[in-house]
C-alpha positions as CSV (number, residue, x, y, z in Angstrom):
1,M,0.0,-0.1,0.1
2,Y,1.3,3.4,-0.9
3,E,0.6,7.2,0.2
4,G,2.3,10.1,-1.3
5,G,3.4,11.8,-4.9
6,F,2.6,10.5,-8.3
7,I,4.5,11.0,-11.6
8,N,3.6,9.0,-14.5
9,G,1.5,6.8,-12.5
10,K,5.3,6.0,-10.3
11,F,5.8,6.6,-7.2
12,E,7.8,9.7,-7.2
13,G,8.7,12.5,-4.5
14,N,7.8,12.2,-1.0
15,G,5.2,9.1,0.7
16,K,5.3,6.3,2.3
17,F,5.1,2.4,1.3
18,V,3.7,-0.6,3.9
19,Y,4.8,-4.3,2.9
20,E,2.4,-6.8,3.3
21,D,4.1,-8.2,6.8
22,G,3.5,-4.7,7.9
23,H,7.0,-2.5,7.6
24,Y,7.1,0.2,6.0
25,Y,9.6,2.9,4.5
26,I,8.8,6.6,4.5
27,G,10.8,8.6,2.6
28,Q,11.7,9.7,-1.3
29,F,10.9,8.2,-4.4
30,K,11.8,8.1,-7.9
31,N,10.9,6.7,-10.8
32,G,8.9,3.9,-8.2
33,L,11.5,2.8,-6.3
34,K,13.0,4.5,-3.1
35,N,16.0,7.1,-4.3
36,G,17.6,9.5,-1.5
37,K,16.9,9.8,2.0
38,G,13.8,7.7,3.8
39,I,13.4,5.3,7.1
40,M,12.5,1.5,7.0
41,Y,10.7,1.4,10.0
42,N,9.6,-2.7,11.6
43,K,6.0,-3.3,12.2
44,N,5.9,-1.9,15.5
45,G,6.9,1.4,14.5
46,S,10.9,0.8,15.5
47,I,13.6,2.3,13.1
48,N,15.5,-0.5,11.3
49,Y,17.2,1.5,8.6
50,E,17.7,6.0,8.2
51,G,19.9,6.9,5.2
52,D,20.4,7.3,1.9
53,F,18.7,4.2,-1.1
54,V,19.5,3.9,-4.6
55,N,17.2,2.4,-7.0
56,D,15.6,0.3,-3.9
57,K,18.5,-0.3,-2.4
58,K,20.6,1.1,0.8
59,E,23.5,2.7,-0.8
60,G,25.1,5.9,0.3
61,Y,25.5,6.5,3.8
62,G,23.1,5.3,6.9
63,K,22.3,3.5,10.3
64,L,21.4,0.2,10.3
65,I,19.6,-1.7,13.7
66,L,21.0,-5.1,14.2
67,E,18.8,-7.9,15.8
68,N,21.7,-8.4,18.0
69,D,21.6,-5.6,19.9
70,L,24.0,-4.1,17.5
71,Y,23.5,-1.0,15.4
72,Y,25.8,0.1,12.1
73,I,26.8,3.6,10.9
74,G,28.2,3.7,8.0
75,Q,28.5,3.5,4.1
76,W,26.8,0.8,1.9
77,K,26.4,-0.2,-1.6
78,D,24.5,-2.4,-3.6
79,G,22.0,-3.2,-0.4
80,A,25.1,-4.3,2.3
81,M,27.5,-2.5,4.6
82,N,30.2,-1.9,2.0
83,G,33.3,0.6,3.0
84,K,33.8,2.3,6.0
85,G,31.8,1.7,9.0
86,K,31.2,1.6,12.9
87,L,29.4,-1.2,14.8
88,Y,28.0,-0.2,18.5
89,K,26.4,-2.0,20.9
90,K,22.7,-0.6,21.7
91,E,24.3,1.6,25.0
92,G,26.8,3.5,22.3
93,K,30.3,1.5,22.8
94,L,32.3,1.4,20.1
95,I,32.6,-2.3,18.9
96,Y,34.7,-2.0,15.2
97,D,35.8,1.1,13.8
98,G,37.1,-0.2,9.7
99,D,36.3,-1.8,6.4
100,F,33.5,-3.7,5.5
101,I,33.3,-6.2,2.5
102,N,29.3,-7.7,1.6
103,N,28.4,-7.1,5.5
104,K,31.5,-8.3,6.8
105,R,34.3,-6.5,8.3
106,E,36.9,-7.5,5.9
107,G,39.9,-4.9,5.3
108,N,41.7,-3.1,7.8
109,G,39.7,-2.2,11.2
110,K,40.4,-1.8,15.0
111,Y,38.1,-4.4,17.4
112,I,37.3,-3.6,21.0
113,F,36.7,-6.6,22.8
114,E,34.6,-6.2,26.3
115,S,37.4,-6.6,28.4
116,G,38.8,-3.3,26.6
117,E,41.8,-5.2,25.0
118,Y,41.7,-4.1,21.3
119,Y,43.2,-5.3,18.2
120,I,44.1,-3.1,15.2
121,G,45.4,-4.7,11.5
122,P,43.6,-6.6,8.8
123,L,40.3,-8.9,8.9
124,K,38.8,-11.4,7.0
125,N,35.5,-12.8,7.2
126,N,34.4,-11.1,10.5
127,L,37.9,-12.5,11.2
128,K,41.6,-11.8,12.6
129,N,43.8,-12.4,9.5
130,R,47.4,-11.7,8.2
131,K,50.0,-9.6,10.5
132,G,47.9,-7.3,13.1
133,I,48.8,-6.0,16.8
134,L,46.3,-6.7,20.0
135,Y,46.7,-4.1,22.9
136,Y,46.2,-4.3,26.2
137,K,43.2,-2.0,27.4
138,N,46.1,0.5,28.7
139,G,47.3,1.0,25.1
140,T,50.6,-1.4,25.5
141,I,51.1,-3.6,22.9
142,M,50.1,-8.1,24.2
143,Y,51.0,-9.6,20.4
144,E,52.3,-8.5,16.8
145,G,52.4,-10.9,14.5
146,D,50.4,-13.6,12.5
147,F,46.7,-14.0,13.0
148,V,45.1,-17.2,10.8
149,N,41.2,-17.5,11.4
150,D,41.2,-15.3,14.4
151,K,44.3,-16.8,16.1
152,R,47.8,-16.3,16.4
153,E,49.3,-18.5,14.3
154,G,53.0,-17.9,12.3
155,N,55.7,-16.0,13.6
156,G,54.9,-13.2,16.1
157,K,56.1,-11.5,19.6
158,F,53.5,-11.8,22.8
159,I,54.2,-9.7,25.5
160,L,53.3,-10.5,29.0
161,E,52.2,-7.5,31.5
162,T,55.0,-8.5,33.9
163,G,57.3,-7.0,30.9
164,E,58.7,-10.8,30.0
165,Y,57.9,-11.1,25.9
166,Y,58.3,-14.3,23.7
167,I,59.3,-14.1,19.6
168,G,58.7,-17.0,17.8
169,Q,56.3,-19.4,16.3
170,F,52.9,-19.7,17.5
171,K,50.3,-22.6,16.3
172,N,45.7,-22.4,17.1
173,D,47.1,-19.6,19.2
174,L,49.4,-21.1,21.4
175,S,53.3,-20.9,21.3
176,N,54.5,-23.6,19.0
177,G,57.6,-25.0,17.5
178,K,60.7,-22.7,17.6
179,G,60.7,-19.6,20.5
180,I,62.5,-17.4,22.7
181,I,61.4,-16.1,25.6
182,Y,62.7,-13.4,27.0
183,Y,63.5,-11.4,31.1
184,K,62.1,-8.6,30.6
185,N,65.7,-6.6,31.2
186,G,66.2,-8.4,27.6
187,N,68.4,-11.3,28.3
188,I,67.0,-15.2,27.0
189,M,65.2,-16.5,29.7
190,Y,64.6,-19.7,27.4
191,E,65.2,-20.3,23.7
192,G,64.4,-23.7,21.8
193,D,61.0,-26.1,21.1
194,Y,57.6,-25.3,22.1
195,V,54.8,-27.6,21.6
196,Y,51.5,-26.4,22.6
197,E,52.6,-23.5,24.7
198,Q,54.8,-25.7,27.2
199,K,58.5,-26.5,26.6
200,E,59.0,-29.7,24.9
201,G,61.9,-31.2,22.4
202,E,65.3,-29.2,22.7
203,G,65.7,-26.2,24.7
204,N,68.4,-24.0,26.5
205,Y,67.3,-22.0,29.6
206,F,69.2,-19.5,31.4
207,F,68.5,-18.8,35.4
208,E,68.7,-15.3,36.4
209,S,71.7,-16.6,39.0
210,G,73.6,-17.3,35.6
211,E,73.2,-20.7,35.6
212,S,72.0,-22.9,32.6
213,Y,70.8,-25.9,31.6
214,K,70.7,-27.2,28.4
215,G,68.5,-30.1,26.8
216,Q,65.6,-32.3,27.0
217,W,62.2,-30.8,27.8
218,K,59.4,-32.5,28.0
219,G,55.5,-31.5,29.6
220,D,57.5,-28.2,30.3
221,L,60.0,-29.6,32.9
222,Q,63.2,-31.0,32.2
223,N,62.8,-34.5,31.2
224,G,65.6,-36.6,29.4
225,K,69.2,-36.1,28.8
226,G,70.4,-32.5,29.9
227,K,73.2,-30.5,30.9
228,L,73.6,-28.3,33.6
229,Y,76.2,-25.3,33.7
230,Y,77.7,-23.0,36.7
231,K,77.1,-19.5,35.7
232,N,81.3,-19.5,34.9
233,G,80.2,-21.3,32.1
234,N,81.7,-24.7,33.0
235,L,79.9,-28.1,33.9
236,M,77.9,-28.7,36.5
237,Y,76.0,-32.0,35.8
238,E,75.4,-34.3,32.8
239,G,73.0,-36.9,32.9
240,D,68.9,-37.8,33.3
241,F,66.7,-35.4,34.5
242,V,63.1,-36.0,35.6
243,N,60.4,-33.2,35.8
244,D,63.1,-30.9,36.6
245,Q,65.3,-32.9,39.2
246,R,68.6,-34.5,38.5
247,E,67.1,-38.4,38.5
248,G,68.9,-41.7,36.6
249,N,72.3,-41.7,35.6
250,G,74.9,-38.5,35.5
251,K,78.3,-37.2,36.6
252,F,78.3,-34.1,39.0
253,I,81.2,-31.8,39.1
254,F,81.9,-29.6,41.7
255,E,83.2,-25.8,41.3
256,N,86.3,-26.8,42.4
257,G,86.5,-29.5,39.5
258,K,86.2,-32.6,41.6
259,Y,83.7,-35.0,40.8
């Protein structure tokens, strides 16, 4: 049902069109189609979309109220969110500011999490992909590196709030492969293999006391064959380890050289 202007039997100028399901449009028409500024209403009278139309499609700039208590303000093309835009929670809190392609977050943008932490970088199909940066809510960097489908995967640097940091490989959002952990002063703490966030394989651990361990790891602990060194680099112990303890067969050398 339509109420408004006509030219040559077609809707033209300002008018109101009511759809069969009860939702309706009030705004501008040209050549029988929604063209120009207009507002789409739900059947209960609440606004669904307010903005620009071209040939019956949202195109230009507009605001859409989404069903999940979010709303979008930004650019439109061919009836979909395309270009620069922002997503907000219904109370006005910004969630995302960046690029959209066909109703999805795609391109470069900033995504803000409920915790206050945020991500800046490229997205694809609504997910973090390629090289990006995660920030703590105070603005310091948490992680800088590769992402695949919202997870840290590839090479990156993860910085703990305490100041220690890891540089190396990630898989499925966890440190996995070759990596190095540094003390906050920049000295190496551990260099070696990781399996899903735990030291596993071969690795070297450098204690703050200056002593060091070089050898095998399993379950984040010294397990297998390894060597302990005094801080001057001389060998302290060579042999078997079980769960961070010297256990099994081995040779212990005192600092005076006796064993």
